[in-house]
C-alpha positions as CSV (number, residue, x, y, z in Angstrom):
1,M,0.0,0.0,0.0
2,A,1.6,3.2,-1.1
3,Y,-0.1,6.5,-1.5
4,S,0.1,10.2,-0.9
5,Q,-2.7,12.5,0.4
6,T,-2.3,16.2,1.0
7,H,-4.6,19.0,2.2
8,S,-4.1,22.7,2.8
9,P,-0.7,23.7,4.5
10,A,-0.6,23.8,8.2
11,T,-0.5,27.1,9.9
12,L,0.2,25.9,13.4
13,L,3.5,24.0,13.1
14,R,5.4,22.7,16.0
15,R,8.6,20.8,16.0
16,R,8.2,17.9,18.4
17,S,9.6,14.4,18.9
18,A,6.2,13.2,17.8
19,S,5.0,10.1,16.2
20,A,3.7,9.0,12.8
21,L,0.6,7.8,14.5
22,V,-1.6,10.6,13.2
23,L,-0.9,9.5,9.7
24,L,-4.5,8.4,9.5
25,A,-6.0,11.5,11.1
26,A,-7.7,12.3,7.8
27,G,-6.4,9.3,6.0
28,W,-8.6,7.4,3.6
29,I,-7.5,3.9,4.8
30,C,-11.0,2.6,5.6
31,A,-14.3,3.8,6.8
32,C,-14.5,1.3,9.6
33,G,-14.5,3.5,12.7
34,G,-17.7,3.9,14.6
35,G,-20.2,2.3,12.4
36,T,-24.0,2.3,12.9
37,K,-25.3,1.2,16.2
38,T,-28.7,0.4,17.5
39,T,-29.5,2.5,20.6
40,T,-30.8,0.6,23.6
41,T,-31.7,1.5,27.1
42,G,-29.2,-1.0,28.5
43,P,-25.5,-0.6,29.1
44,T,-24.5,-1.6,25.6
45,A,-25.7,-1.5,22.0
46,N,-26.5,-4.5,19.8
47,T,-23.6,-4.4,17.3
48,P,-19.8,-4.3,17.6
49,A,-18.3,-0.9,18.3
50,T,-15.0,0.4,17.1
51,Y,-13.4,2.9,19.5
52,F,-10.7,5.5,18.9
53,A,-8.0,5.1,21.6
54,A,-5.8,8.1,22.3
55,A,-2.1,7.7,23.4
56,V,-1.0,7.9,27.0
57,A,2.6,7.9,28.2
58,G,4.2,5.0,30.1
59,A,6.7,2.4,29.0
60,Y,6.8,-1.3,29.7
61,A,8.9,-2.3,32.7
62,G,12.5,-2.3,31.4
63,S,11.5,-0.8,28.0
64,A,11.5,2.6,26.5
65,I,8.1,2.3,24.9
66,S,4.6,1.0,25.4
67,D,1.7,0.1,23.2
68,S,-0.3,2.8,25.0
69,E,1.9,5.4,23.5
70,Y,0.5,4.7,20.0
71,L,-2.9,5.6,18.6
72,S,-5.1,2.5,18.1
73,T,-8.6,1.2,17.8
74,Y,-10.5,-1.2,20.0
75,T,-13.4,-3.2,18.4
76,V,-15.7,-4.6,21.1
77,D,-18.6,-7.0,20.4
78,D,-20.8,-7.2,23.4
79,Q,-23.0,-9.9,21.9
80,K,-20.2,-12.3,21.0
81,H,-18.1,-11.2,24.0
82,T,-14.9,-10.6,21.9
83,F,-12.5,-7.7,21.5
84,A,-9.6,-6.8,19.2
85,E,-7.1,-3.9,19.3
86,S,-5.4,-2.7,16.1
87,I,-2.5,-0.4,16.1
88,Y,-0.5,1.6,13.5
89,T,3.0,2.3,14.9
90,F,5.7,2.4,12.3
91,G,7.7,0.4,14.9
92,S,9.1,-1.8,12.2
93,G,10.1,-1.0,8.6
94,D,7.7,-3.3,6.9
95,Q,4.3,-2.5,8.4
96,Q,1.8,-1.7,5.7
97,G,-1.3,-0.5,7.4
98,P,-3.2,-1.3,10.6
99,Q,-2.0,-4.3,12.5
100,L,-3.8,-6.5,14.9
101,D,-2.1,-6.1,18.3
102,Y,-4.2,-8.0,20.8
103,S,-7.4,-10.0,20.7
104,G,-9.5,-12.2,22.9
105,T,-12.7,-12.5,24.8
106,T,-14.6,-10.4,27.4
107,A,-16.2,-11.4,30.7
108,A,-18.5,-9.2,32.7
109,S,-17.4,-8.1,36.2
110,A,-18.8,-5.9,39.0
111,R,-19.4,-2.1,38.8
112,G,-19.8,-2.1,35.0
113,L,-16.3,-3.4,34.4
114,S,-15.5,-6.2,31.9
115,E,-12.3,-8.2,31.8
116,F,-10.4,-8.5,28.6
117,Q,-8.8,-12.0,28.4
118,I,-6.0,-11.9,25.8
119,D,-5.5,-15.1,23.8
120,Y,-3.4,-13.6,21.0
121,S,-0.8,-10.9,20.7
122,N,1.3,-9.7,17.8
123,S,4.5,-10.0,19.9
124,L,5.2,-11.5,23.2
125,Y,3.2,-9.5,25.6
126,G,5.3,-6.9,27.4
127,S,8.0,-6.8,24.7
128,A,8.7,-4.5,21.8
129,V,5.7,-3.9,19.5
130,N,5.4,-5.0,15.9
131,S,7.6,-8.0,15.7
132,G,4.9,-9.7,13.8
133,K,5.7,-13.2,15.3
134,G,2.2,-13.8,16.6
135,I,1.8,-15.4,20.1
136,T,-1.2,-17.4,21.4
137,Y,-2.0,-17.8,25.1
138,N,-3.6,-20.8,26.7
139,P,-4.8,-20.0,29.3
140,P,-5.5,-16.4,28.2
141,L,-3.8,-13.4,29.8
142,S,-6.1,-12.0,32.5
143,G,-6.0,-8.8,34.5
144,N,-7.0,-6.4,31.7
145,W,-10.0,-4.2,32.4
146,F,-12.5,-2.3,30.3
147,F,-15.3,0.2,31.4
148,E,-17.8,0.9,28.6
149,L,-20.2,3.8,28.6
150,P,-23.9,3.1,27.9
151,D,-24.8,2.5,24.3
152,Q,-21.1,1.9,23.5
153,A,-20.3,5.7,23.5
154,G,-16.8,5.3,24.9
155,G,-15.0,4.4,28.0
156,L,-11.5,3.4,29.0
157,V,-9.2,0.3,28.9
158,T,-6.3,-0.7,31.1
159,L,-4.2,-3.6,30.0
160,R,-2.0,-5.3,32.6
161,G,1.3,-3.5,33.0
162,L,0.3,-0.6,30.7
163,P,-1.2,2.8,31.3
164,F,-4.9,3.3,30.7
165,V,-6.1,4.6,27.4
166,P,-9.4,6.6,26.9
167,L,-11.8,5.4,24.3
168,V,-14.5,7.2,22.3
169,A,-16.9,6.1,19.5
170,A,-16.2,8.6,16.8
171,E,-19.5,7.9,15.0
172,K,-20.1,11.3,13.3
173,C,-18.5,14.5,12.4
174,P,-19.8,17.7,14.2
175,S,-22.7,19.0,12.1
176,G,-24.7,22.2,11.9
177,T,-23.5,25.7,12.6
178,A,-24.4,25.8,16.3
179,S,-21.3,25.5,18.6
180,T,-20.9,23.4,21.7
181,T,-18.6,24.5,24.5
182,Y,-16.4,21.9,26.2
183,N,-14.4,21.9,29.3
184,F,-11.2,19.8,29.1
185,V,-8.2,18.7,31.2
186,S,-4.9,17.6,29.8
187,I,-3.7,14.0,29.9
188,P,-0.2,14.7,31.4
189,T,3.0,12.9,31.0
190,Y,6.0,12.9,33.5
191,I,7.1,16.1,35.1
192,G,10.9,15.5,35.1
193,P,13.5,16.7,32.6
194,N,12.7,16.2,28.9
195,L,14.2,12.9,27.9
196,A,12.5,12.5,24.6
197,G,15.3,13.6,22.3
198,S,15.1,14.0,18.6
199,S,14.7,10.3,17.7
200,G,11.4,9.7,19.3
201,G,9.6,9.3,22.7
202,I,7.1,11.4,24.6
203,S,8.4,14.6,26.1
204,N,7.7,15.9,29.6
205,W,4.7,17.9,30.9
206,I,5.8,21.2,32.6
207,P,3.1,22.2,35.2
208,A,4.2,25.9,35.3
209,D,4.1,26.4,31.5
210,D,2.0,23.7,29.9
211,T,-1.8,23.5,29.6
212,A,-3.5,21.8,32.5
213,Y,-7.2,22.6,31.7
214,G,-9.3,24.9,29.6
215,S,-12.4,25.4,27.4
216,V,-13.2,25.5,23.7
217,Q,-16.2,26.1,21.5
218,V,-16.5,23.5,18.7
219,S,-18.7,23.9,15.6
220,G,-18.9,22.1,12.3
221,K,-20.0,22.9,8.8
222,G,-19.6,20.2,6.2
223,S,-16.2,18.7,6.7
224,N,-14.8,21.8,8.3
225,V,-14.6,22.0,12.1
226,T,-13.8,25.3,14.0
227,F,-12.4,25.5,17.4
228,D,-13.1,29.0,18.8
229,S,-12.7,30.9,22.1
230,I,-9.9,28.6,23.2
231,R,-8.9,29.3,26.8
232,Q,-5.9,27.4,28.4
233,F,-4.7,27.5,31.9
234,S,-1.7,26.1,33.8
235,A,-1.9,23.9,36.9
236,S,-1.8,27.0,39.0
237,G,-4.7,28.6,37.2
238,A,-2.7,31.2,35.3
239,A,-3.9,31.9,31.8
240,I,-1.5,30.7,29.2
241,T,-0.8,33.5,26.8
242,S,2.3,32.0,25.1
243,Y,4.0,28.6,24.7
244,K,7.2,29.2,26.7
245,D,8.6,25.8,25.9
246,L,8.6,26.5,22.1
247,K,11.2,28.5,20.2
248,S,10.4,32.2,20.3
249,S,7.5,31.6,22.8
250,P,4.7,32.0,20.2
251,A,1.4,33.4,21.3
252,A,-1.2,30.9,22.6
253,V,-3.7,29.7,20.0
254,T,-7.2,31.1,20.5
255,S,-8.8,29.6,17.4
256,A,-8.0,26.7,15.1
257,T,-9.6,24.9,12.1
258,G,-9.6,21.2,11.2
259,V,-11.1,18.7,8.8
260,C,-13.3,15.8,9.8
261,A,-13.3,12.7,7.7
262,S,-13.9,9.0,7.9
263,T,-10.6,7.4,9.0
264,F,-9.2,4.2,10.4
265,Y,-10.1,5.7,13.8
266,G,-13.6,6.6,13.0
267,N,-14.9,10.1,12.0
268,T,-12.1,12.0,13.5
269,I,-10.9,15.6,13.2
270,S,-7.4,16.5,12.0
271,V,-6.1,19.8,13.3
272,P,-4.5,21.6,11.5
273,A,-6.2,20.5,8.3
274,E,-3.2,18.8,6.8
275,V,-2.3,15.2,6.0
276,V,0.9,14.0,4.3
277,I,1.3,10.3,3.9
278,T,3.8,8.7,1.5
279,N,4.6,5.0,1.4
280,P,3.7,4.0,4.9
281,G,6.4,1.7,6.3
282,Q,10.1,2.0,5.7
283,G,11.1,5.5,4.5
284,E,7.7,7.0,5.0
285,T,7.0,10.8,5.1
286,I,4.4,11.8,7.6
287,S,2.9,14.7,9.5
288,S,1.5,14.6,13.0
289,P,-1.4,17.0,13.6
290,A,-3.8,16.6,16.5
291,V,-6.6,14.1,16.3
292,V,-9.9,15.0,18.0
293,A,-12.9,12.6,18.3
294,I,-16.3,13.4,19.8
295,G,-18.6,10.6,20.9
296,P,-22.4,10.5,20.5
297,T,-23.0,11.6,24.1
298,G,-20.4,14.3,24.1
299,L,-17.2,12.7,25.3
300,L,-14.2,14.5,23.7
301,I,-10.8,13.0,23.3
302,E,-7.8,14.7,21.8
303,N,-4.4,13.3,20.9
304,N,-2.1,16.2,20.3
305,G,0.5,14.6,18.1
306,E,2.9,14.0,21.0
307,T,3.5,10.2,20.7
308,S,6.3,7.8,20.4
309,N,8.1,7.2,17.1
310,L,10.7,4.6,16.4
311,V,11.5,5.3,12.8
312,S,14.6,7.5,12.8
313,N,14.3,8.4,9.1
314,A,10.7,9.7,9.3
315,Q,10.3,13.4,8.5
316,I,8.1,14.8,11.2
317,T,6.5,18.2,12.0
318,G,4.0,18.9,14.8
319,Y,1.9,21.8,15.7
320,Q,1.2,24.2,18.5
321,P,-1.0,22.8,21.3
322,F,-4.4,24.4,20.8
323,M,-6.0,22.2,23.5
324,G,-4.2,19.8,25.8
325,S,-0.6,19.4,26.6
326,G,1.1,16.1,27.7
327,T,-0.4,13.7,25.2
328,G,-3.7,15.4,24.7
329,A,-7.0,16.1,26.5
330,M,-10.3,14.6,27.7
331,G,-13.3,16.9,27.7
332,L,-17.0,17.1,28.6
333,P,-19.8,19.3,27.3
334,Q,-19.9,22.4,29.5
335,P,-23.2,22.1,31.5
336,G,-25.9,24.7,30.8
337,S,-26.2,25.5,34.5
338,A,-24.1,24.8,37.7
339,V,-23.6,21.1,38.4
340,S,-25.4,19.8,41.5
341,V,-22.5,19.1,43.9
342,S,-24.7,16.9,46.1
343,A,-25.7,14.8,43.1
344,L,-22.0,14.4,42.1
345,S,-21.1,13.3,45.7
346,A,-24.0,10.8,45.8
347,A,-23.1,9.0,42.5
348,Q,-20.9,5.9,42.2
349,Y,-18.0,5.9,39.8
350,V,-15.5,3.6,38.1
351,G,-12.3,4.9,36.6
352,V,-8.6,5.2,36.8
353,T,-5.9,7.2,38.5
354,Y,-2.9,7.9,36.3
355,G,0.4,9.2,37.5
356,G,3.3,10.5,35.5
357,G,6.3,10.7,37.8
358,T,9.7,12.3,37.3
359,G,10.9,10.2,34.4
360,A,9.7,8.6,31.2
361,K,9.5,5.2,32.9
362,D,8.2,6.4,36.2
363,W,4.4,6.1,36.0
364,S,1.4,4.3,37.5
365,S,-2.1,3.5,36.3
366,L,-4.6,2.0,38.8
367,I,-8.3,1.1,38.5
368,T,-10.4,3.0,41.1
369,S,-13.9,3.1,42.4
370,F,-15.5,6.1,44.0
371,G,-18.9,6.9,45.6
372,F,-19.3,4.5,48.5
373,P,-23.0,4.2,49.6
374,S,-21.6,4.8,53.1
375,A,-18.0,5.7,53.6
376,P,-16.0,3.0,55.4
377,A,-14.1,3.9,58.5
378,S,-10.8,3.5,56.6
379,C,-11.4,6.6,54.5
380,P,-9.2,9.6,55.0
381,T,-10.8,12.1,57.3
382,G,-11.0,15.9,57.2
383,S,-13.2,18.9,56.5
384,F,-14.5,18.5,53.0
385,T,-16.7,20.7,50.8
386,A,-17.8,18.3,48.1
387,P,-16.1,14.9,48.7
388,L,-15.9,11.8,46.5
389,F,-14.6,8.9,48.6
390,G,-12.8,6.0,46.8
391,G,-9.5,4.4,46.1
392,D,-7.7,1.5,44.4
393,F,-8.4,-2.2,44.4
394,P,-6.2,-4.8,46.2
395,G,-3.6,-5.9,43.7
396,N,-5.2,-3.6,41.1
397,D,-7.8,-6.4,40.7
398,P,-11.5,-5.2,40.7
399,T,-12.7,-8.7,41.6
400,Q,-11.0,-8.3,45.0
401,S,-13.2,-6.1,47.2
402,A,-11.6,-4.6,50.2
403,A,-12.6,-5.9,53.6
404,G,-15.7,-4.2,54.9
405,S,-16.6,-2.5,51.6
406,A,-19.7,-3.1,49.4
407,A,-19.5,-5.7,46.7
408,G,-17.4,-4.5,43.8
409,Y,-15.9,-1.5,45.6
410,G,-12.2,-1.2,46.2
411,N,-10.3,0.4,49.0
412,C,-11.2,3.8,50.5
413,N,-7.8,5.5,50.5
414,L,-8.5,8.6,48.4
415,V,-10.7,11.6,48.7
416,V,-11.4,14.0,45.8
417,D,-12.7,17.1,47.4
418,L,-14.1,19.1,44.5
419,G,-14.3,22.3,46.5
420,T,-16.3,25.2,45.1
421,Q,-17.6,25.4,41.6
422,D,-16.4,28.3,39.5
423,P,-19.1,30.9,39.4
424,S,-18.5,31.8,35.8
425,T,-17.7,28.4,34.3
426,N,-20.3,25.7,34.9
427,G,-18.7,22.3,35.7
428,L,-15.3,23.7,36.6
429,F,-13.8,23.1,40.0
430,P,-10.5,25.1,40.0
431,H,-9.6,24.6,43.6
432,A,-10.1,20.8,44.1
433,T,-8.0,18.9,46.6
434,V,-6.9,15.2,46.6
435,V,-6.3,13.5,49.9
436,V,-4.1,10.5,49.5
437,G,-4.2,7.8,52.3
438,A,-1.1,6.1,53.5
439,A,-2.0,2.8,51.8
440,F,-2.9,4.1,48.4
441,G,-0.8,2.4,45.7
442,G,1.2,0.5,48.2
443,N,4.0,3.1,48.5
444,Q,2.4,6.4,49.4
445,K,2.5,8.4,52.5
446,A,-0.6,10.3,53.7
447,H,-0.6,13.7,52.1
448,T,-2.7,16.2,50.0
449,F,-2.2,18.0,46.8
450,P,-4.1,20.7,44.8
451,A,-5.9,19.9,41.6
452,T,-8.5,21.1,39.0
453,A,-11.5,19.1,38.1
454,I,-14.3,19.3,35.5
455,A,-17.7,17.6,35.8
456,G,-20.6,17.1,33.6
457,Q,-22.9,14.5,32.1
458,L,-22.6,12.0,29.3
459,G,-25.9,10.5,28.3
460,G,-27.5,11.5,31.6
461,K,-24.7,10.1,33.7
462,Y,-22.0,12.0,35.5
463,A,-18.3,12.1,34.7
464,V,-15.5,13.8,36.6
465,F,-12.0,14.4,35.2
466,L,-9.2,15.8,37.3
467,I,-5.6,17.0,36.8
468,G,-3.2,17.8,39.6
469,V,0.5,18.1,40.6
470,D,1.7,16.1,43.6
471,T,5.0,17.4,45.0
472,S,4.5,15.7,48.4
473,G,4.1,12.0,47.5
474,T,6.6,9.4,46.4
475,P,7.2,9.8,43.6
476,Q,6.4,13.4,42.8
477,Q,4.1,13.3,39.8
478,A,1.4,14.7,37.7
479,W,-1.9,13.1,38.4
480,G,-4.9,12.4,36.3
481,I,-8.2,10.9,37.6
482,Y,-10.9,10.0,35.2
483,L,-14.2,8.8,36.6
484,F,-17.5,7.6,34.9
485,Q,-20.7,7.1,36.8
486,S,-21.4,3.4,37.2
487,N,-24.8,3.3,38.9
């Protein structure tokens, strides 16, 4: 397969150690993303769903890379109880198109979680990607978890030993001229020195300079998508007016345009509206714009072009970060009125906590549950304004409920205190606090750190996304917490 496809020149270029993974951002490989689904009132739809999976930083133990650092798709069949992940990595010189990475079966678990049981991998699980040897497993590899939003609108996956990845069903391009405002938080990386170099790898996230959260208005007309009224803020809440980590500190982007088209990842938006793909595989020429996907209930996921790349002879240009820093962003439609804090605190959630430490290999990704019907005595105590009580699972295994907790709930060793909602931005909690119990993650001391959270609804159910910077724990790290209502 050799081809070239080019759109209008980019106007927002950024030199990064980025990846070829956005080669399909408006690529005409196949129109297999999303598909048509039958809406039901149950937790899932009636046909297989194909999800766009954004990249998240975090290497295998003892390795410089991870499958999670590459864009991919997950196809999940809730009727046949099967799944498959396909990936496009350029990790080897002979890959010619999407490649099946993992596949297997699914099994329902508590709290809306399902277990992915891997019976095939392209390479030995946990080793370098794209060897193409093909390994089967009997018994299947367990310990891989998936939370799926109602009607197969999106969710998240965490494979054993890898960081989580967010998923969204990119079924349609934004249509009509009316705009929708989204709040978003960045998906951070590690906060230490930049170790990415010029030959590939994901660079660091700088809390003082890079975007932590913000808002944007999105509208679509035909295949064109406009991002207006972009507001970006650092972890301290300071407005970002320029990108200080870029040469000449260019002014922050306040508007951007993109093109939405049917791609391998679904109906995704390429920003800027540029695609260059020549001879995928050895010697390819590629560009790496951002990829944005919006699900049918409003979940927004952005990959900003900051992903791993192992092909040293690829010609790569990036772009200025018009939304999230780190590896991208997760967003929610901004509520039309203030979110009910009491309703948020009363709901139950399943999600993940993600930590990017002080180096590229220093990270954590743990399944969490929040919203105990009644808080166990083990929960951290304090004076809270709008608390969500929760924590990790013993052994990071959701089938193992902590002693004394309700069925399907994990430990209670975290408190997310949302604090006061911003009076001018519905669903924004700029002064949240995370209280970390001594037992969380197995190696933490009791401490607190400041954070920013956004909250809203997806299909009538709440979601809460948070970003914070922890300089008191071990290790010091950037935190992301991503919670979906499970009851």
